[in-house]
C-alpha positions as a Markdown table, in Angstrom:
| # | Residue | x | y | z |
|---|---|---|---|---|
| 1 | Met | 80.0 | 102.2 | 97.4 |
| 2 | Asn | 77.6 | 99.1 | 96.5 |
| 3 | Arg | 78.5 | 96.3 | 99.3 |
| 4 | Lys | 80.0 | 94.1 | 97.1 |
| 5 | Lys | 83.0 | 96.4 | 96.7 |
| 6 | Ser | 82.9 | 97.9 | 100.1 |
| 7 | Asn | 83.2 | 93.5 | 101.6 |
| 8 | Leu | 86.6 | 94.0 | 98.0 |
| 9 | Leu | 87.8 | 97.1 | 100.3 |
| 10 | Leu | 87.5 | 94.9 | 103.6 |
| 11 | Ile | 89.0 | 92.3 | 103.0 |
| 12 | Ala | 92.6 | 94.0 | 100.9 |
| 13 | Val | 92.9 | 95.9 | 103.8 |
| 14 | Ala | 92.9 | 92.7 | 107.0 |
| 15 | Leu | 95.3 | 91.1 | 104.1 |
| 16 | Leu | 97.9 | 94.4 | 104.0 |
| 17 | Gly | 97.1 | 94.2 | 108.1 |
| 18 | Leu | 98.8 | 90.9 | 108.7 |
| 19 | Met | 101.6 | 91.3 | 105.5 |
| 20 | Val | 103.2 | 93.9 | 108.1 |
| 21 | Thr | 102.2 | 91.8 | 111.4 |
| 22 | Ser | 104.4 | 89.1 | 110.1 |
| 23 | Cys | 107.3 | 91.2 | 109.6 |
| 24 | Asp | 110.1 | 92.2 | 111.5 |
| 25 | Lys | 110.5 | 95.6 | 111.6 |
| 26 | Asn | 113.7 | 98.0 | 111.6 |
| 27 | Asp | 115.3 | 100.5 | 113.5 |
| 28 | Asp | 113.4 | 102.9 | 110.8 |
| 29 | Asp | 110.6 | 101.0 | 111.1 |
| 30 | Thr | 110.7 | 100.5 | 107.8 |
| 31 | Pro | 109.8 | 96.8 | 106.7 |
| 32 | Lys | 112.6 | 94.2 | 107.4 |
| 33 | Gly | 110.8 | 90.8 | 105.6 |
| 34 | Thr | 110.0 | 88.1 | 107.6 |
| 35 | Lys | 111.8 | 85.5 | 109.9 |
| 36 | Lys | 113.1 | 83.0 | 107.8 |
| 37 | Thr | 114.2 | 79.9 | 110.1 |
| 38 | Val | 117.0 | 76.8 | 108.8 |
| 39 | Ser | 117.6 | 73.9 | 110.0 |
| 40 | Gly | 119.7 | 70.8 | 108.3 |
| 41 | Glu | 121.4 | 70.6 | 105.4 |
| 42 | Ile | 122.1 | 73.1 | 102.8 |
| 43 | Ser | 123.1 | 71.1 | 99.6 |
| 44 | Gln | 122.5 | 73.8 | 97.1 |
| 45 | Asn | 123.6 | 77.2 | 96.1 |
| 46 | Thr | 121.9 | 79.5 | 98.3 |
| 47 | Leu | 121.6 | 83.4 | 99.0 |
| 48 | Trp | 120.3 | 84.6 | 102.7 |
| 49 | Glu | 119.2 | 88.5 | 101.3 |
| 50 | Ala | 119.5 | 90.7 | 103.8 |
| 51 | Lys | 115.1 | 92.4 | 103.7 |
| 52 | Asp | 114.8 | 88.7 | 106.3 |
| 53 | Thr | 115.8 | 88.1 | 109.5 |
| 54 | Ile | 117.7 | 84.0 | 109.7 |
| 55 | Ile | 117.2 | 81.5 | 111.9 |
| 56 | Leu | 119.5 | 79.2 | 112.7 |
| 57 | Asp | 118.0 | 76.1 | 114.5 |
| 58 | Gly | 120.4 | 73.1 | 115.8 |
| 59 | Tyr | 123.5 | 72.1 | 113.3 |
| 60 | Val | 122.7 | 73.4 | 110.1 |
| 61 | Tyr | 126.0 | 72.2 | 107.1 |
| 62 | Val | 126.9 | 73.7 | 104.3 |
| 63 | Lys | 127.6 | 71.4 | 102.1 |
| 64 | Ser | 130.8 | 70.6 | 100.2 |
| 65 | Gly | 129.8 | 71.9 | 96.5 |
| 66 | Ala | 127.5 | 73.9 | 97.4 |
| 67 | Thr | 128.2 | 78.3 | 98.0 |
| 68 | Leu | 126.3 | 79.9 | 101.2 |
| 69 | Thr | 125.9 | 83.8 | 100.1 |
| 70 | Ile | 125.0 | 86.4 | 102.7 |
| 71 | Glu | 123.6 | 89.9 | 101.9 |
| 72 | Pro | 125.8 | 92.9 | 103.1 |
| 73 | Gly | 123.6 | 93.8 | 106.2 |
| 74 | Thr | 121.5 | 90.0 | 107.1 |
| 75 | Leu | 121.3 | 89.2 | 110.2 |
| 76 | Ile | 121.3 | 86.3 | 111.6 |
| 77 | Lys | 120.3 | 84.8 | 114.9 |
| 78 | Gly | 120.8 | 81.1 | 117.0 |
| 79 | Leu | 118.2 | 79.5 | 118.6 |
| 80 | Ser | 118.6 | 79.8 | 122.2 |
| 81 | Asp | 119.3 | 76.2 | 123.8 |
| 82 | Ser | 119.2 | 74.8 | 120.4 |
| 83 | Lys | 123.3 | 74.5 | 119.6 |
| 84 | Ala | 122.5 | 76.2 | 116.9 |
| 85 | Cys | 125.7 | 76.3 | 114.5 |
| 86 | Leu | 126.8 | 77.3 | 110.8 |
| 87 | Ile | 129.1 | 74.4 | 109.9 |
| 88 | Val | 130.7 | 75.0 | 106.4 |
| 89 | Glu | 132.3 | 71.5 | 105.6 |
| 90 | Arg | 135.2 | 71.0 | 103.7 |
| 91 | Gly | 134.3 | 71.2 | 99.9 |
| 92 | Ala | 131.9 | 74.4 | 100.6 |
| 93 | Arg | 132.1 | 78.1 | 100.5 |
| 94 | Ile | 130.5 | 81.0 | 102.2 |
| 95 | Val | 130.6 | 83.9 | 101.0 |
| 96 | Ala | 129.7 | 86.9 | 104.2 |
| 97 | Asn | 130.8 | 90.1 | 102.4 |
| 98 | Gly | 129.3 | 92.9 | 104.1 |
| 99 | Thr | 130.8 | 96.0 | 104.0 |
| 100 | Ala | 131.7 | 99.0 | 107.0 |
| 101 | Glu | 127.7 | 100.7 | 107.0 |
| 102 | Lys | 126.4 | 97.6 | 106.5 |
| 103 | Pro | 128.2 | 94.8 | 108.2 |
| 104 | Ile | 127.1 | 91.0 | 108.6 |
| 105 | Ile | 125.6 | 89.7 | 111.9 |
| 106 | Phe | 125.5 | 86.2 | 114.0 |
| 107 | Thr | 123.6 | 86.8 | 117.3 |
| 108 | Ser | 121.9 | 85.6 | 119.7 |
| 109 | Asp | 117.9 | 85.7 | 119.6 |
| 110 | Lys | 116.9 | 86.5 | 123.1 |
| 111 | Pro | 115.6 | 90.5 | 124.0 |
| 112 | Val | 117.6 | 93.7 | 125.1 |
| 113 | Gly | 119.6 | 92.9 | 128.0 |
| 114 | Glu | 119.2 | 88.9 | 128.0 |
| 115 | Arg | 121.6 | 88.0 | 126.2 |
| 116 | Lys | 124.6 | 86.4 | 127.6 |
| 117 | Pro | 127.4 | 84.6 | 126.3 |
| 118 | Gly | 126.7 | 80.6 | 124.8 |
| 119 | Asp | 123.1 | 82.4 | 123.3 |
| 120 | Trp | 123.9 | 79.9 | 120.3 |
| 121 | Ala | 127.1 | 78.3 | 119.2 |
| 122 | Gly | 128.9 | 79.9 | 117.0 |
| 123 | Ile | 130.1 | 79.1 | 113.3 |
| 124 | Ile | 132.9 | 76.4 | 112.4 |
| 125 | Ile | 135.1 | 76.5 | 108.7 |
| 126 | Cys | 136.5 | 73.7 | 107.1 |
| 127 | Gly | 138.7 | 73.1 | 104.6 |
| 128 | Lys | 141.6 | 71.3 | 102.9 |
| 129 | Ala | 144.9 | 72.7 | 103.7 |
| 130 | Pro | 147.3 | 70.5 | 105.9 |
| 131 | Ile | 147.0 | 69.8 | 109.7 |
| 132 | Asn | 149.0 | 67.6 | 111.9 |
| 133 | Gln | 146.9 | 65.2 | 113.3 |
| 134 | Thr | 147.9 | 61.3 | 112.7 |
| 135 | Gly | 146.6 | 60.9 | 108.4 |
| 136 | Gly | 145.9 | 64.7 | 107.6 |
| 137 | Glu | 142.6 | 65.2 | 108.8 |
| 138 | Ala | 140.7 | 65.6 | 111.5 |
| 139 | Glu | 137.1 | 65.8 | 113.5 |
| 140 | Ile | 136.8 | 69.3 | 114.6 |
| 141 | Glu | 136.0 | 69.5 | 117.7 |
| 142 | Gly | 132.2 | 70.5 | 118.9 |
| 143 | Gly | 130.9 | 67.3 | 118.2 |
| 144 | Thr | 129.6 | 68.1 | 114.9 |
| 145 | Gly | 131.5 | 65.3 | 113.1 |
| 146 | Ala | 132.7 | 67.7 | 110.1 |
| 147 | Val | 136.1 | 66.7 | 109.2 |
| 148 | Tyr | 138.8 | 69.7 | 108.5 |
| 149 | Gly | 142.5 | 68.7 | 106.5 |
| 150 | Gly | 144.3 | 67.6 | 103.5 |
| 151 | Thr | 146.7 | 68.5 | 101.8 |
| 152 | Asp | 145.5 | 71.9 | 99.8 |
| 153 | Pro | 147.6 | 74.3 | 101.4 |
| 154 | Asn | 145.5 | 77.3 | 98.5 |
| 155 | Asp | 142.1 | 75.6 | 99.2 |
| 156 | Asn | 139.3 | 78.7 | 99.3 |
| 157 | Ser | 135.9 | 78.5 | 101.9 |
| 158 | Gly | 135.1 | 81.8 | 100.8 |
| 159 | Ile | 135.5 | 85.5 | 102.5 |
| 160 | Leu | 134.1 | 86.5 | 105.5 |
| 161 | Arg | 134.7 | 90.3 | 105.8 |
| 162 | Tyr | 132.8 | 92.8 | 108.0 |
| 163 | Val | 131.1 | 89.9 | 110.2 |
| 164 | Arg | 130.2 | 90.0 | 113.8 |
| 165 | Ile | 129.7 | 87.1 | 115.5 |
| 166 | Glu | 127.7 | 87.4 | 119.1 |
| 167 | Phe | 127.2 | 85.5 | 122.7 |
| 168 | Ala | 127.9 | 81.9 | 120.6 |
| 169 | Gly | 129.9 | 79.3 | 122.8 |
| 170 | Tyr | 129.1 | 75.7 | 123.2 |
| 171 | Glu | 130.4 | 73.7 | 126.1 |
| 172 | Val | 129.9 | 69.6 | 124.7 |
| 173 | Ser | 132.0 | 68.5 | 127.2 |
| 174 | Asn | 135.4 | 69.2 | 129.2 |
| 175 | Gly | 138.0 | 70.3 | 126.8 |
| 176 | Asn | 135.2 | 70.2 | 123.5 |
| 177 | Glu | 133.5 | 72.9 | 122.6 |
| 178 | Ile | 132.5 | 75.5 | 119.7 |
| 179 | Asn | 134.3 | 78.8 | 119.7 |
| 180 | Gly | 132.8 | 81.9 | 117.7 |
| 181 | Leu | 134.8 | 81.3 | 114.9 |
| 182 | Thr | 136.5 | 78.4 | 114.6 |
| 183 | Met | 138.9 | 77.3 | 112.0 |
| 184 | Gly | 139.4 | 73.9 | 110.7 |
| 185 | Gly | 142.6 | 73.7 | 108.4 |
| 186 | Val | 141.1 | 76.9 | 106.4 |
| 187 | Gly | 143.8 | 77.3 | 103.1 |
| 188 | Arg | 144.8 | 81.0 | 101.6 |
| 189 | Gly | 142.8 | 80.8 | 99.1 |
| 190 | Thr | 140.4 | 82.1 | 102.4 |
| 191 | Thr | 139.2 | 85.9 | 103.1 |
| 192 | Ile | 138.8 | 86.7 | 106.5 |
| 193 | Glu | 139.1 | 90.0 | 107.4 |
| 194 | Tyr | 137.4 | 92.7 | 109.4 |
| 195 | Val | 135.4 | 90.0 | 111.9 |
| 196 | Gln | 134.7 | 91.3 | 115.7 |
| 197 | Val | 133.9 | 88.1 | 118.2 |
| 198 | Ser | 131.9 | 89.6 | 121.4 |
| 199 | Phe | 131.4 | 88.3 | 124.8 |
| 200 | Gly | 132.1 | 84.7 | 123.2 |
| 201 | Arg | 131.7 | 81.3 | 126.0 |
| 202 | Asp | 134.7 | 79.9 | 124.7 |
| 203 | Asp | 137.7 | 81.1 | 122.5 |
| 204 | Ser | 136.8 | 84.0 | 120.2 |
| 205 | Phe | 139.1 | 82.7 | 117.2 |
| 206 | Glu | 140.7 | 79.3 | 117.3 |
| 207 | Trp | 142.8 | 78.2 | 114.3 |
| 208 | Phe | 143.2 | 74.2 | 113.8 |
| 209 | Gly | 146.0 | 73.7 | 111.4 |
| 210 | Gly | 145.9 | 75.5 | 108.1 |
| 211 | Thr | 147.3 | 78.4 | 106.5 |
| 212 | Val | 144.4 | 81.3 | 106.2 |
| 213 | Asn | 146.4 | 84.9 | 106.1 |
| 214 | Thr | 144.0 | 87.0 | 108.2 |
| 215 | Lys | 143.4 | 90.9 | 108.9 |
| 216 | Tyr | 142.0 | 93.4 | 110.7 |
| 217 | Leu | 140.4 | 91.0 | 113.7 |
| 218 | Ile | 138.5 | 92.0 | 116.9 |
| 219 | Ser | 138.1 | 89.5 | 120.1 |
| 220 | Tyr | 135.8 | 91.6 | 122.8 |
| 221 | Arg | 135.2 | 90.5 | 126.0 |
| 222 | Gly | 135.8 | 86.6 | 125.3 |
| 223 | Gly | 134.9 | 83.7 | 127.7 |
| 224 | Asp | 138.5 | 82.1 | 127.3 |
| 225 | Asp | 141.4 | 82.5 | 124.9 |
| 226 | Asp | 141.2 | 85.1 | 122.4 |
| 227 | Phe | 143.2 | 83.8 | 119.7 |
| 228 | Asp | 144.0 | 80.1 | 120.2 |
| 229 | Thr | 146.5 | 78.0 | 117.5 |
| 230 | Asp | 147.2 | 74.6 | 117.2 |
| 231 | Asn | 147.7 | 71.6 | 114.9 |
| 232 | Gly | 150.2 | 73.4 | 112.3 |
| 233 | Phe | 148.6 | 76.0 | 112.1 |
| 234 | Ser | 151.1 | 78.4 | 109.9 |
| 235 | Gly | 149.4 | 81.4 | 108.6 |
| 236 | Asn | 149.7 | 85.2 | 108.7 |
| 237 | Val | 147.4 | 87.1 | 111.1 |
| 238 | Gln | 147.9 | 91.0 | 110.8 |
| 239 | Phe | 145.9 | 93.9 | 113.0 |
| 240 | Gly | 144.2 | 92.6 | 115.6 |
| 241 | Leu | 142.8 | 94.1 | 118.8 |
| 242 | Ile | 141.8 | 92.7 | 122.2 |
| 243 | Leu | 140.2 | 93.3 | 125.4 |
| 244 | Arg | 138.8 | 91.0 | 128.0 |
| 245 | Gly | 136.2 | 91.8 | 130.3 |
| 246 | Pro | 137.4 | 92.4 | 133.7 |
| 247 | Glu | 133.9 | 89.5 | 134.8 |
| 248 | Glu | 134.8 | 87.5 | 131.9 |
| 249 | Ala | 136.8 | 84.3 | 132.3 |
| 250 | Asp | 136.2 | 80.5 | 131.7 |
| 251 | Lys | 136.5 | 77.7 | 134.6 |
| 252 | Ser | 139.0 | 76.2 | 133.0 |
| 253 | Asp | 141.0 | 79.2 | 135.2 |
| 254 | Ala | 143.4 | 79.6 | 132.8 |
| 255 | Ser | 142.2 | 82.8 | 130.6 |
| 256 | Asn | 144.9 | 84.0 | 128.2 |
| 257 | Gly | 145.0 | 86.8 | 125.3 |
| 258 | Phe | 147.0 | 84.5 | 123.0 |
| 259 | Glu | 147.0 | 80.0 | 123.8 |
| 260 | Ser | 149.4 | 78.4 | 121.0 |
| 261 | Asp | 149.8 | 74.5 | 121.1 |
| 262 | Asn | 151.2 | 71.8 | 118.1 |
| 263 | Asp | 149.5 | 70.0 | 119.2 |
| 264 | Ala | 147.0 | 68.9 | 122.8 |
| 265 | Asn | 150.1 | 66.0 | 123.5 |
| 266 | Gly | 153.2 | 68.1 | 122.6 |
| 267 | Ser | 154.4 | 66.3 | 120.0 |
| 268 | Ser | 156.2 | 67.8 | 117.0 |
| 269 | Asn | 154.2 | 67.0 | 114.3 |
| 270 | Ser | 154.4 | 68.5 | 111.2 |
| 271 | Pro | 152.8 | 70.7 | 109.9 |
| 272 | Leu | 154.1 | 73.0 | 112.8 |
| 273 | Thr | 152.0 | 75.5 | 114.6 |
| 274 | Ser | 154.3 | 78.8 | 113.2 |
| 275 | Ala | 151.7 | 81.0 | 112.9 |
| 276 | Lys | 152.9 | 84.8 | 112.8 |
| 277 | Phe | 150.9 | 87.4 | 114.2 |
| 278 | Ser | 151.8 | 91.5 | 113.9 |
| 279 | Asn | 149.9 | 94.5 | 115.3 |
| 280 | Ile | 148.4 | 93.0 | 117.8 |
| 281 | Thr | 146.9 | 95.6 | 120.6 |
| 282 | Ile | 146.4 | 92.1 | 123.9 |
| 283 | Leu | 144.0 | 94.2 | 126.5 |
| 284 | Gly | 143.8 | 92.1 | 129.6 |
| 285 | Pro | 141.5 | 93.0 | 132.4 |
| 286 | Tyr | 143.8 | 95.2 | 134.5 |
| 287 | Ala | 142.8 | 98.4 | 133.3 |
| 288 | Thr | 145.2 | 99.9 | 136.5 |
| 289 | Lys | 146.9 | 96.9 | 138.6 |
| 290 | Thr | 144.5 | 97.3 | 141.2 |
| 291 | Gln | 141.4 | 97.1 | 138.9 |
| 292 | Ala | 138.7 | 95.4 | 141.0 |
| 293 | Asn | 136.4 | 92.5 | 140.8 |
| 294 | Val | 138.7 | 90.9 | 137.7 |
| 295 | Asn | 137.6 | 87.2 | 137.5 |
| 296 | Pro | 141.3 | 84.8 | 138.9 |
| 297 | Asn | 140.7 | 82.7 | 136.0 |
| 298 | His | 142.6 | 85.6 | 133.9 |
| 299 | Lys | 146.1 | 84.3 | 133.4 |
| 300 | Phe | 148.7 | 85.2 | 130.8 |
| 301 | Gly | 148.7 | 87.8 | 127.8 |
| 302 | Leu | 150.4 | 85.0 | 125.7 |
| 303 | Arg | 151.1 | 81.9 | 126.7 |
| 304 | Leu | 152.9 | 79.8 | 124.8 |
| 305 | Arg | 153.6 | 76.0 | 125.7 |
| 306 | Arg | 153.5 | 72.1 | 123.9 |
| 307 | Asn | 156.2 | 72.7 | 121.6 |
| 308 | Thr | 154.8 | 75.4 | 119.2 |
| 309 | Arg | 156.7 | 77.8 | 117.4 |
| 310 | Leu | 154.4 | 80.5 | 117.0 |
| 311 | Asn | 155.8 | 84.0 | 116.8 |
| 312 | Leu | 155.1 | 87.9 | 117.8 |
| 313 | Tyr | 156.0 | 91.0 | 116.0 |
| 314 | Asn | 155.5 | 94.9 | 116.5 |
| 315 | Ser | 152.8 | 94.7 | 119.2 |
| 316 | Ile | 151.5 | 95.7 | 123.0 |
| 317 | Ile | 150.7 | 93.2 | 125.6 |
| 318 | Ala | 148.8 | 95.4 | 128.4 |
| 319 | Gly | 146.8 | 94.4 | 131.6 |
| 320 | Phe | 147.1 | 90.9 | 132.5 |
| 321 | Asn | 147.6 | 89.4 | 135.8 |
| 322 | Thr | 151.0 | 87.8 | 134.0 |
| 323 | Gly | 152.5 | 88.7 | 130.3 |
| 324 | Ile | 154.2 | 86.5 | 128.7 |
| 325 | Ser | 154.2 | 82.6 | 129.7 |
| 326 | Leu | 157.1 | 80.1 | 128.3 |
| 327 | Glu | 156.3 | 76.6 | 129.4 |
| 328 | Gly | 157.9 | 72.7 | 128.9 |
| 329 | Pro | 158.8 | 72.6 | 125.0 |
| 330 | Ser | 158.6 | 76.2 | 124.2 |
| 331 | Met | 160.7 | 77.2 | 126.6 |
| 332 | Glu | 163.5 | 74.6 | 125.8 |
| 333 | Leu | 162.6 | 75.2 | 122.1 |
| 334 | Tyr | 163.4 | 79.0 | 122.5 |
| 335 | Asn | 166.9 | 77.9 | 125.0 |
| 336 | Ala | 168.4 | 76.5 | 121.7 |
| 337 | Ala | 167.5 | 79.4 | 119.8 |
| 338 | Ser | 165.0 | 77.9 | 117.1 |
| 339 | Gly | 161.8 | 78.7 | 119.6 |
| 340 | Pro | 159.3 | 81.0 | 119.1 |
| 341 | Glu | 159.8 | 85.0 | 118.6 |
| 342 | Ile | 158.8 | 87.5 | 120.6 |
| 343 | Lys | 160.0 | 90.9 | 118.7 |
| 344 | Asn | 159.9 | 94.8 | 118.8 |
| 345 | Cys | 156.9 | 94.4 | 121.3 |
| 346 | Leu | 155.7 | 96.9 | 123.8 |
| 347 | Met | 154.6 | 95.3 | 127.1 |
| 348 | Ala | 152.6 | 97.3 | 130.1 |
| 349 | Gly | 150.6 | 97.0 | 133.3 |
| 350 | Met | 151.4 | 93.9 | 133.6 |
| 351 | Val | 150.9 | 92.6 | 138.0 |
| 352 | Lys | 153.8 | 90.4 | 137.1 |
| 353 | Asn | 155.8 | 90.5 | 134.0 |
| 354 | Phe | 156.9 | 86.8 | 133.2 |
| 355 | Asn | 156.1 | 83.6 | 134.6 |
| 356 | Ala | 159.1 | 82.7 | 136.1 |
| 357 | Lys | 160.1 | 79.5 | 137.4 |
| 358 | Thr | 163.0 | 77.5 | 138.8 |
| 359 | Asp | 162.2 | 74.6 | 138.9 |
| 360 | Gly | 162.8 | 74.4 | 134.9 |
| 361 | Thr | 159.1 | 74.1 | 133.6 |
| 362 | Ser | 160.1 | 77.3 | 132.4 |
| 363 | Leu | 162.4 | 80.2 | 131.9 |
| 364 | Thr | 164.1 | 82.2 | 135.2 |
| 365 | Gln | 163.6 | 85.3 | 136.1 |
| 366 | Ala | 166.9 | 86.3 | 134.9 |
| 367 | Gln | 165.9 | 84.1 | 131.2 |
| 368 | Tyr | 162.9 | 86.2 | 129.9 |
| 369 | Glu | 164.7 | 89.7 | 130.9 |
| 370 | Thr | 167.5 | 88.6 | 128.1 |
| 371 | Met | 164.8 | 87.3 | 125.4 |
| 372 | Phe | 162.7 | 90.4 | 126.3 |
| 373 | Asn | 166.0 | 92.5 | 125.9 |
| 374 | Ala | 166.9 | 90.3 | 122.9 |
| 375 | Gly | 164.0 | 91.1 | 120.6 |
| 376 | Asn | 164.4 | 94.9 | 121.1 |
| 377 | Asn | 161.1 | 94.6 | 123.3 |
| 378 | Thr | 160.1 | 97.8 | 125.6 |
| 379 | Leu | 158.8 | 96.7 | 129.1 |
| 380 | Tyr | 156.6 | 99.6 | 131.1 |
| 381 | Ala | 155.2 | 99.9 | 134.5 |
| 382 | Glu | 152.0 | 101.5 | 134.2 |
| 383 | Asn | 149.9 | 101.7 | 130.9 |
| 384 | Thr | 149.0 | 104.8 | 130.8 |
| 385 | Gln | 153.1 | 105.2 | 129.2 |
| 386 | Leu | 151.4 | 103.6 | 126.3 |
| 387 | Gln | 149.2 | 107.0 | 125.8 |
| 388 | Leu | 146.1 | 104.8 | 123.8 |
| 389 | Thr | 143.1 | 106.9 | 124.2 |
| 390 | Asn | 140.4 | 104.5 | 126.3 |
| 391 | Ala | 141.3 | 101.6 | 125.5 |
| 392 | Trp | 139.7 | 100.1 | 128.6 |
| 393 | Asn | 136.3 | 102.0 | 128.1 |
| 394 | Trp | 134.3 | 99.2 | 128.5 |
| 395 | Gly | 130.8 | 99.8 | 125.7 |
| 396 | Asn | 132.7 | 102.2 | 123.8 |
| 397 | Val | 136.5 | 101.5 | 123.3 |
| 398 | Asn | 139.2 | 103.1 | 121.7 |
| 399 | Ala | 142.3 | 101.7 | 121.4 |
| 400 | Met | 144.3 | 104.9 | 119.1 |
| 401 | Pro | 147.1 | 105.6 | 119.8 |
| 402 | Gln | 146.9 | 109.8 | 120.9 |
| 403 | Ser | 150.4 | 111.6 | 119.6 |
| 404 | Gly | 153.6 | 111.2 | 120.5 |
| 405 | Ser | 152.6 | 107.5 | 121.7 |
| 406 | Pro | 155.5 | 104.9 | 121.8 |
| 407 | Ala | 153.4 | 102.2 | 119.5 |
| 408 | Leu | 152.9 | 105.3 | 116.4 |
| 409 | Thr | 157.0 | 104.4 | 115.5 |
| 410 | Gly | 159.7 | 101.1 | 116.3 |
| 411 | Ala | 157.6 | 98.2 | 114.0 |
| 412 | Ser | 160.4 | 96.1 | 111.9 |
| 413 | Phe | 159.9 | 93.9 | 109.4 |
| 414 | Thr | 162.7 | 92.3 | 108.6 |
| 415 | Gly | 162.9 | 88.9 | 107.0 |
| 416 | Leu | 158.9 | 89.2 | 107.5 |
| 417 | Thr | 156.9 | 88.2 | 104.3 |
| 418 | Gly | 153.6 | 89.3 | 103.5 |
| 419 | Phe | 152.5 | 91.7 | 105.3 |
| 420 | Glu | 152.0 | 95.1 | 105.1 |
| 421 | Thr | 154.8 | 97.0 | 106.0 |
| 422 | Val | 153.7 | 99.5 | 108.9 |
| 423 | Thr | 155.8 | 101.6 | 111.1 |
| 424 | Phe | 153.6 | 101.7 | 114.8 |
| 425 | Arg | 153.4 | 98.7 | 116.8 |
| 426 | Gly | 149.6 | 97.3 | 118.1 |
| 427 | Ala | 146.4 | 97.2 | 115.9 |
| 428 | Phe | 145.9 | 100.7 | 114.9 |
| 429 | Gly | 148.3 | 103.7 | 113.5 |
| 430 | Thr | 146.6 | 107.3 | 112.1 |
| 431 | Gln | 143.5 | 105.4 | 111.0 |
| 432 | Asn | 140.7 | 103.6 | 112.9 |
| 433 | Trp | 139.6 | 100.7 | 110.9 |
| 434 | Ala | 137.8 | 99.9 | 113.7 |
| 435 | Gln | 135.3 | 102.0 | 113.6 |
| 436 | Gly | 131.3 | 102.2 | 111.9 |
| 437 | Trp | 131.2 | 98.3 | 111.5 |
| 438 | Thr | 132.0 | 97.9 | 115.1 |
| 439 | Asn | 129.6 | 97.2 | 118.3 |
| 440 | Trp | 130.4 | 97.5 | 122.1 |
| 441 | Asp | 127.4 | 97.4 | 123.6 |
| 442 | Pro | 125.5 | 94.1 | 121.9 |
| 443 | Val | 123.7 | 93.5 | 125.1 |
| 444 | Asn | 121.5 | 96.5 | 124.9 |
| 445 | Thr | 121.5 | 96.7 | 120.9 |
| 446 | Asn | 118.2 | 97.1 | 119.5 |
| 447 | Tyr | 118.1 | 93.5 | 117.4 |
């Protein structure tokens, strides 16, 4: 070989080496593509491809009129300490349509073993559906400046399907945070299903008004509330799993499975927070009543306050410090037979079943028992009586009911519309819809 050909060969080999070292690798050592850092505004239709790793740097806004499409299997990492957040503004759309085999993953940029809640901020979706704030619109919490709310209950903000959101959450100030998935005025034209939020610093899912109907949601080891509803949310939510970790709880001293308000002031502004939830398995940090090392800030399985009319049907509440709390105007509404409904539910393994008080700020023990029995609910002393397979196995969760479990029967949808009619109570019947796309140990996953 002459010297000229030899030099050309060396150059070609060197260039090939540079191309390989600039690529990430999958676990099977096939090229995954380059890291692409995204910041600022997305103002035109944009595609994020699965061959690349997307790095979110700071607040990233999908502007009105633009659609962000994310391919199945795409990995998106929030840049640590940059307040990385994806904000889909009113009039914009996100199409994150993953599959069970190729979920779309939003996670921390930190290495294996070092990831923690709050490494990045989260996802915010703003829509044009009604909310109950004065003027019909408001700025979403979190300091992003994004506005939500409007007059279109059928507004369409896109699709989130088979998506995982891990290690999110950012506190701007006390009571002003970004959650794992924040939905502000999101309309029922939007599809949100098969979404898992894990190790969030604040709430896992929060709905600020809107009409969106959602299905197949998982909140795993969240820091504050798992499902939080405010400002007139009126959608239907069916099939959900909550599992709190013993250590993770918010400094606010009240981390709950559900927390619901009509608004922060407890007003009667309309539309009222009147969402309907069915087939939710709500599991607290107490695998047993003597579970060790439980953060004392864990509080209620279901906390209804500030004039909310939230309703819970065909569900399971188990393993909390206290099961149910009806407070203030919400308690008064229930006494007037026009307030929150809790029907055909199973409750088990509580340290204390009800937040019963005699000072007029809550129902009394006798009133709770009357309410509970009138709703055809059933109370068990221990979690084991639910006969769930391995629900409190943090790291490899299986909340499927065993043969003979009371959860397999007893559901009722009389008077309800917009729900899939099933016979079982809680998130699961005989099919495990959480299998294949979820991750119960993202701290140690090699992304």
